[in-house]
C-alpha positions in Angstrom: 37.9 32.0 14.1 35.8 30.0 16.5 34.8 26.3 16.0 32.2 24.7 18.3 31.7 20.9 18.1 28.8 19.3 19.9 27.2 15.8 20.0 23.7 17.0 20.9 22.1 13.5 21.1 19.2 14.6 19.0 18.3 17.1 21.8 16.7 14.3 23.9 18.7 15.4 27.0 21.6 14.4 29.1 20.2 11.7 31.3 19.0 8.1 30.5 16.2 7.9 28.0 12.8 7.1 29.5 12.3 3.5 30.3 10.3 1.7 27.6 9.4 -1.9 26.8 11.9 -2.0 23.9 15.5 -1.1 24.5 16.4 2.3 22.9 12.7 3.3 22.5 13.3 6.3 24.6 15.1 7.9 21.6 11.7 8.0 19.9 10.6 10.8 22.2 11.8 14.3 21.8 12.5 17.2 24.2 11.6 20.5 22.4 12.6 22.6 25.4 16.1 21.1 25.3 16.6 22.1 21.7 15.9 25.7 22.8 18.5 25.3 25.6 21.1 24.0 23.1 20.4 26.8 20.6 20.7 29.5 23.3 24.0 28.1 24.5 25.4 27.9 20.9 24.3 31.4 20.2 25.9 32.7 23.4 29.2 31.1 22.4 29.2 33.1 19.1 30.9 30.5 16.9 31.8 31.1 13.3 31.5 27.3 12.5 29.4 24.7 14.4 29.8 20.9 13.9 26.8 19.0 15.2 26.8 15.3 15.8 23.6 13.3 16.4 21.2 15.9 15.0 17.6 15.1 14.0 17.0 16.5 10.6 13.2 16.2 10.7 11.7 13.1 12.2 8.6 12.7 14.2 10.8 12.7 17.3 11.6 16.3 16.8 8.1 17.2 15.6 9.4 17.3 12.0 11.7 20.1 13.0 15.1 20.0 11.3 17.3 20.8 14.2 20.3 21.8 12.1 18.2 24.3 10.2 16.5 25.6 13.4 19.8 26.3 15.1 21.3 27.8 11.9 18.4 30.2 11.5 18.8 31.4 15.0 22.6 32.0 14.4 22.1 33.4 10.9 24.3 30.7 9.5 24.5 28.5 6.4 23.7 24.9 7.1 24.6 21.6 5.5 23.5 18.2 6.8 23.0 14.6 5.8 21.9 11.3 7.2 24.9 9.7 8.9 24.3 6.2 7.5 25.5 5.1 4.1 23.4 5.9 1.0 22.6 2.2 0.6 22.1 1.4 4.2 18.8 -0.3 5.3 18.7 2.5 8.0 17.8 4.9 5.2 14.4 3.0 5.0 13.6 3.4 8.7 11.6 6.6 9.5 13.5 7.8 12.6 16.9 6.5 11.6 16.9 8.1 8.2 16.6 11.5 9.8 19.5 11.0 12.2 22.4 13.0 10.8 25.4 15.2 11.3 25.6 18.9 10.3 27.8 21.9 9.8 26.6 25.4 10.4 28.8 28.3 9.3 28.8 32.0 8.7 28.2 32.8 5.0 31.8 32.3 3.7 31.6 28.7 2.6 33.1 27.8 -0.7 31.8 24.2 -0.8 30.9 21.1 0.9 31.3 17.4 0.1 29.9 14.2 1.6 32.3 11.2 1.8 31.4 7.8 3.2 33.4 5.2 5.1 33.6 1.7 3.7 33.3 0.2 7.2 30.9 0.7 10.1 27.2 1.7 10.4 27.8 5.5 10.8 29.5 6.2 7.5 29.2 9.9 6.9 32.1 12.3 6.6 31.2 15.9 5.9 33.9 18.1 4.4 33.3 21.8 4.7 35.6 24.0 2.6 36.2 27.6 3.7 38.5 30.2 2.0 41.5 29.1 4.0 40.7 25.8 5.7 39.0 22.5 5.2 37.2 20.9 8.1 36.1 17.3 8.3 33.3 16.3 10.7 33.0 12.6 11.7 31.2 10.3 14.1 33.3 7.1 14.2 32.1 3.5 14.9 31.6 2.0 18.3 33.6 -1.0 17.1 37.3 -0.8 17.6 38.2 -2.7 14.4 35.8 -0.5 12.3 37.2 2.7 13.8 40.7 1.8 12.5 39.5 1.1 9.0 37.7 4.5 9.2 40.8 6.3 10.4 42.7 4.9 7.4 40.1 6.2 5.1 40.1 9.5 6.9 43.9 9.7 6.6 43.6 9.5 2.8 41.1 12.3 2.7 43.3 14.6 4.9 46.4 14.0 2.9 44.7 15.0 -0.3 43.6 18.4 1.0 45.4 21.4 -0.4 44.4 23.6 2.5 45.1 23.5 6.3 42.9 20.8 7.8 40.8 20.3 10.9 39.2 17.0 11.7 36.6 17.1 14.4 33.7 15.1 15.9 32.9 12.2 18.1 35.6 9.6 17.6 34.2 7.1 20.2 37.8 6.5 21.4 37.3 4.6 24.7 41.0 4.8 25.2 41.3 8.5 24.5 44.0 10.0 22.4 46.2 6.9 22.7 43.9 5.2 20.3 44.4 7.7 17.5 48.0 8.6 18.2 49.4 6.8 15.1 46.6 8.3 12.9 47.5 11.8 14.2 51.2 11.3 13.6 50.7 10.0 10.1 48.3 12.8 9.1 50.4 15.5 10.8 47.6 16.4 13.2 47.6 17.7 16.8 44.9 17.8 19.3 43.6 21.2 20.5 42.8 19.5 23.8 46.4 19.5 25.1 45.3 18.5 28.6 43.2 15.6 27.3 40.1 16.8 29.2 37.2 14.3 29.2 34.0 15.2 27.4 31.8 12.1 28.2 29.5 11.5 30.1 28.6 15.1 30.7 27.4 14.6 34.3 30.8 13.2 35.3 33.2 13.3 32.5 35.8 10.5 32.4 36.3 9.6 28.7 37.9 11.7 25.9 35.6 10.8 23.0 35.3 14.1 21.2 38.2 15.8 19.4 39.3 18.8 17.4 42.5 17.9 15.5 44.4 20.4 13.4 47.3 20.4 11.0 50.1 22.7 9.7 49.0 26.2 8.9 46.7 26.5 11.9 47.4 28.1 15.3 45.1 27.3 18.1 44.7 30.3 20.5 42.2 28.9 22.9 40.4 25.7 23.7 37.7 24.9 26.3 35.1 22.3 27.2 32.2 24.2 28.9 30.2 22.5 31.6 27.0 22.4 29.6 24.8 19.4 30.2 22.1 19.6 27.6 23.4 16.3 26.1 25.4 13.3 27.3 28.4 14.9 25.7 30.1 18.2 26.6 30.7 20.7 23.8 34.2 21.6 22.6 35.1 25.2 21.6 38.3 26.0 19.8 39.6 29.4 18.7 42.2 29.4 15.9 44.0 31.5 13.3 45.3 30.6 9.9 49.0 31.3 9.7 
């Protein structure tokens, strides 16, 4: 089975957002051609499961296009997505922000999905995707160190409750790499598929390991790669694995 994890940055591109009078305003402007590039790359990788971080699920920035559904339709996959902020967050009231989410795309053998929410941080969403033989959690952790560690504790509790082999994947925002999540991994019985600690950010000159695919007992990783694909500020992760 092949898992592809990719922070696509709402398909706005890899470089700095356009200079605008208000900081961050560049994120209001889409890049439709880049979504096509991302879709074609994902299709060429032929994944069974795709975890998308920073996906626009239908704002004016994307021309009201739900990027998760658009990519899933191209792959012939099932899709599940949700706004990454908490259900009671004020961001749910802001037009662009309420359409900023994370998503799973998967071939049609999904047995269920669940949305969990962290107690700490602004980005609260955890998507749990349950397949016949494995449960996969997709996360985008906080930029704040203290909040990340509260989130890791919450994530540990979810992982320990799973009755199936577990994969935890996404953008962990770990500015100190795997060292920052070492204790979480040990406590949860997880290992990183990225055994060489290859950097994934920024895509033009990677020097930080922010993105992870972690796996537990019952899973054997047969291949792992970080392709040099620069359609976002993050590089994608691809992991082939078997259930043993």
